[in-house]
Every structure is written in structure tokens, then in C-alpha cells.
N, C-alpha and C positions, 0 to 999 in steps of 0.2 A: 192691407198694404200689398202692393204688387210684388210678386216674387221675382228675384233676379234670375236671369238665365244661368243654369249650372256652368261652373268653370270649365268642365271638360268639353262643353259645346262651344264656348267662346274661344277656347284655345285651338289652334290648328293641330289636327291629329298628326300630321307629318310636318313638324316644325324643323327648321334647319338645325337648331341647337338641341334637338331631342336626342337623348342618349340611346333610346330604343331604336330610333331611325339610324343612328350611326352603327349600332351593333348588327343591324339587319342588312348593311351594305353588301356583304358577300353574297347574300341570297339575291339581291338586286342585280349584281353583276352576272350571276349565273342565269337568272331569268332573262336579262337583257340579251345575253349571248344566244339564248334559245330563240327569242323573238326575232332578233336580227337575222339569224340563220334561216328561220322559217320564212320570213319575208323575202329573203334572197332566193329561196327555192321557188316561191311563186313568181318572182320577177324573171327568173330564168326559165319559167314554164316547166320546171321539173315537177313541182306540185301543180296540178291542173285546177282551173276554175271552170265551172260548168254553167251552161246556159240552156234554157228550154224555150227560147223564142218568146219569152214573156218579159216585158220590161220590169226591172227591179230597182226600187229606191231603198237604199239602206239608211237607217237612222241610228247613229251611235255616238260614242264619245271616246276620248283618249285617256280619261281618268276613271278611277273607280267610283261610280255612282254619283248621285247628287246634282245632275245637270237638268233633269226634268224630261227625260225621253218619253215617258208614257203619255203625258198630256199632248206632246207634240205629235206623236204617232196618231193619237185620237183626232187631232186637228187635221192632219193630212188625210186620214181615212174618211172623215166626214166630208171634206172638200171633194175628194175623188168620187165618193158615193153620190154626193149631191150634184155632181157633174156627169152622172149616168155612166160612171166607170165601174166595172166589176173588179173590186179590189179585195185582196186577201192579205191578212197579216200572218207572218211567220215569226215565231219567237222560240227561244230556247226554253223558256219557262224556268227561270233561275230559282233554285231552292224549292222546287216542287217535290212532292212526296211520291212521284210516280215517274219512272224513267222511260217508259215506252212512249213513242210518238202517239199523239191523239188529236182528234178534232175537238177543240174547246167549244166552238159554236158554229152552226151553219148559218144560213141567212135568216133563220126564223127564231132560234132559241139557243140558250146555253145547254150543253150536253153533259158536262162533267162537273165535278166539285172543284172548289178553289184549290184544295190540296193536290188534286191531280193536274190542274192547269198551271199552278203558280199564281201568286197574287196579281202581278201586273197583267198577264194575258187574260186572267179571269175578269179583272176590272175593265179591260178593253172590251171583252165579249159582252159584259153586262150593259155597257154604255153605247155600243155601236150596233144597232139593229141593221140588218142587211149586209153586214161585213163579216165573213167567216174568219175565225182565228184558229190557228193550229200551232201546236207546240211539239218540240223534239230537238234533240241534240243534232241530228243529221238534217240540216235544213236543205241540203241538196235533195235528199230523199223526200222531204216534205214538198219541195217545189214540184217534183215529179208527180207526187200524189195529188196536189191541188190542181195541177193541170188537167188531170183526168176527172177529178171529182167536182170542181167548181168552174172550170174554164175561165180563169180570171184574165182580165185585160192588163192588170198590173199587180205586182207583189210588193208589199211593204215588209222589209226585213228589219225586225226590231233588234236593237243592240248588235248591228251587223258590221261595224267598222273593222273589227278584228276577224270576222268570219269571211275569209277570202275564197273559200271553196265554191261559193256561188257568185257568179259575175253580177255586177250591178251597173245600171245606167246612170245613176245619180247617187253620190255619196254625201250625206249630210252629217255634219259633226256638230254636236251641241257642246258649248263651253260655258261654265259658270263664271261670269265676269268678276264676282267677288273673290273667287279663289280659283283661277283658271287651271294652274298646274301644280299647286302646292309647293313643295321644295324642289320640284323638277327632277326628282329621282324616280326611278322605276320601282314598281311594286317588288318587294314588300317594304323597302326603305322609304318609299314615297308612293304617291297615288297614280303614277303614270302606268298605263297598260302597254304602251309602246314608246319608243323614243319620239321626241317632238318632231323630228324630221319626217316621220310617217304622215304628218299632216299634209304633205304634198299630194297625197292621194285624194284629198277631199275636194268636192266641187262647190260645196256651200258650207259656211259656218253660221250657226245660229248662236248669238251671244245672249245668255239668259241671266235672270235674277238681279239685274241692276239697270238703272237709268242714269248712272253717273257718267257724264260725258267725258270726264277726265279718265276714268278707268276704261271706258270703251275705246277712247283714242289710244291709250297705252297698249291695250290688248290688240287692237287692229294693227298697230304698227308692228308689234311682235309677230303676229300671224303672217304679215306680208313678207317677213324674212323667210318663212318656211314655205309659203304658198301665195305668191302675189296674184295668181289667176283666180282664186276662189272668190265667189261673191259672199258678202257679209251682210247679215240681217240681225236686227236687235229684237228681242222678245221679252215679255214679262209674263208672270203668271198671276191671274187675277181671280179672286173669290167670286163664285157665281151663285152658291146656294148653301143653306144650312138645313139639313134634313135629319129628322129623328131616326135613330138606329132601328127601332122596332115598328115604325109606322111611316106612312108617306107625309106626315106632318112636317111643315117647314116653318122656320122663324126668320125674322128679319135680322140683318146685321146690327141694327140698332140695339137688339136685345143683348148683344155681347158687351155693350158699354154699360148696361144696367145690371145684369146678373153676374154674380161671382162665379167664375168658371175654373175648373181644374182640367188642364190639358195633358194628353199623353199621346205618344207616337212611337213608331219603330220604323223610321225611314232613314235613308242615307244622309239626308241634309235636314236635320231637325231645326237648324237655325233659320232656314227658309220658311218653315211653318211658323216659327215664332215671329219672324219679320212680318208675315202676312197678318197674323193676329194683332201685332202692334199697329199695323197700318189701319186696322179696323177699330183701333182704340179699345180693344177687348180688355175686360177687367180680370186679368189673370192673377189668381191667388195661389195656384199650385201648378207644378209642372213635373212630368215624369217621362224619362226616355228609356226605351228598350232597344236592343240591337236591331240593326237593319233586317227587314224581312222576318221579324220574329213572329212565330205562330203563338198567339195568346192561348194559354191554358185556362180552363174554367176556374181553377183555383187562383189565378192571377187577379181576376176581376174583383172579388171581394176586398183584396188588399188595396187595389186602386180606389175603390169606393170608400173604404175606411179612411184612407189618407185625405180623400176629397171632403168627406163629412167632417173630419177633424180640422180641416182648413176652413170650414163653414162655407164650402162651395155650394152653389145652387144647381149647377149643371156640369156635365162632363163634355169634353170636346176632343175629337180626334180627326184623322184624315180619311179620305176615301180609300187609300191603300190599306190603312189599318182596318177599316170596316170589314173588308172581305176576309181578314185573318182573325176576326173576333168570332168566338163560338156563337152560332146562330141561336142556341138555346138560352143565351144569357138574358136574364131579366134584371136590368139595372134598377137599383133603388133610386138613383138620381136620373133625370132625363139626360140621355146621351145623344149628342148631335154630331153629324158628320159634315166636315167642311169640304165642299166641292170646288175645284178650281179648273180654269181653262187657260190656255195660252193666248196671248195677244201679240201679234206682230206689230211693232211700233212704226215701222216705215218700210216702204217697198213691198207691201204684201202682194199687190197685183203682179209685181215682177216675179216674186217667189212662186206664186200660183201658176204663172205662165211657164216658168221653168219646169214645174212639176207636171203640168199637162203636156208639155212638149215631149216628155219621155214616152207618152202613150201614142204619139203620132208615128 
């Protein structure tokens, strides 16, 4: 019997009627005052934004996690690389275990561990040959460093919408159609990282995770109130491969319909993972969720395996982001497969690509 998705995943974390959300309102007011004042300082040129005569494309969001930035960054990097552009990715490296700036990968290989890089930069470095990746809190300093080290023709700024110290030529904001702004409150009473009026800075909106024309139309109308000039594109994330954790072996998606699987993940939007598996008609008999960006400990894995075996599962399944946070020495008793996904632009892809390339001219 297929297990129902856990209640805490189905319910919105930041619901309008949530008591916790209400109790956190004072912190949201304080946070909002700080963000608004900070943005004003940049608008008045009291805080400076720096440029190094290298075009910068920022990819970010206005909410906390779950919009799918990493696959979109990978999409842009591949497109620019395949069009003979020397592209470099700069990332903060959220929740990494090393605070100094570092080169995650040069154009040939990955140079540091996942713990030093952070899971998302490490995943990008693993999957993007020929594209250097660097991490550090000071992305102005990183830009200065990559100019000398890699002579890039363009910089991709990962999670850069709020990082205003580095000037950008194109600001791309990703928004989850299924839950675009939560309860429209600022963190920590809600998911917003900035007031919605900050969307006026964006040049492009990428609407993700849904093909519902009704939801897309509603969101597009709302976005036009804040920024009628920005171009809007729709995108979905599609599964592309199922690869075994310990070997290059791959299986077909048809196997997921036949074999009983136990899924686990620690990503910001586990519901998206579940929806992808449901679209593949996967035979899910167990499901376990860990906190976002969770670093799996070796003692966690026997517990997952035990629950899977007790559920009579035949295989384990997780995401690419989780894969890089699993201990490499883990020898699973059950075959463990990794679901790889890529972004697909539903319409206007050539227009989007032209806008991206125009930044380099």
C-alpha cells in the first residue's frame, strides 16, 4: 500500500492561521525594517555596488528555498559553455563547514570536499565540466579573484538577488507557482526574504514547479503589479536519470513502477520530489524527511535501511542534492538510486537564451 505523504509536508509551513507564525511577527517587523533600510542605502549609493567589467547574471529568489535555483544555474552554465563563453559560478556555499573562500573546481576537476564547498556548489562542480565554481561570503572579493585566475567572459551569481554589493547586468528571480509567497510575511513569520515590492529590481521571472494555466495566470497578474517590465518564462523540472549510489549503473524509470521503494530526502521542497515520483508512477511504500541541507551521519543510514526493510522495500531512492551529503563509505544493504533532474523551459526558450547571450555583448 502506497504511503501517504506526511502531514507536515502537505501543510504550509507558514500558514496564515499558524499560531507560531503569529508569535514570530515582531521578529518579522524587525527583520523587515533592517532589509528596507539596507535596500534604501543601496538605492542612495551610500552602500556601494562593485563592478569588474565582467557581465554578471544573478539567479535568486525572494522566498526561503524551494524554487529550484541549482538546476537552473546548471542550465545557464551549460548553455553559456556550449556557446563558447568562459563562464564562472560564484556561490556563498550555504551551510558548508568551511568559512574561507575557496575554488571548488577549476575547468578540469573538483578540488575540495563537499563539506568545504557546500552541497549545491559541489553538485554544480561535479556536473559542469569546463565551468569553474567558487564559494565564499564575499562575492565581491571572489569576482576580483576569478577575474585574475580564470579571465571569465561572464559570471553567474548563485542566490544573488539579495546580494547587492556586486552589480549585475541581468537579475533572474525564480518563483514556485504552487506556493509563490506563502502567507506574504517576511521571515521569520513568513517565507519572504524581502518585501514583494523588491521584485521591481528583477529583469526576468522564471515560474517553476507547475503547468497549471490558472495558477500561472494568477501569478503573472500579481507579478505585473510589482514589475510590469520583467519578462516571464515558465519552467518545469523533469527527471533524466536513475543512477546507483555506489556505481555508474543506471536503471529505467519503468523500474520504479515495479519495485517497492523507500524514499528519503533533506531538501527545501520535499513535496516537489514527491510530485516527481508520483508523475513517474513510482511504487512508494515508505518516505522519510530530514531538515534542509542535512549532513547525513553514518549512524543515520542503518536506521533508514531498517525502516525500509521493515516496509518490505526493494530499493532506496533519494535526490542528487542528498547524494553529495551521504557518507561516501556507506555500503547500503539495499540498492540505493539517485534521481537526477534537469530544468525544461516550456515556452520562449530562444528568447531567454538571446537575453542571456546579449549580456555578453
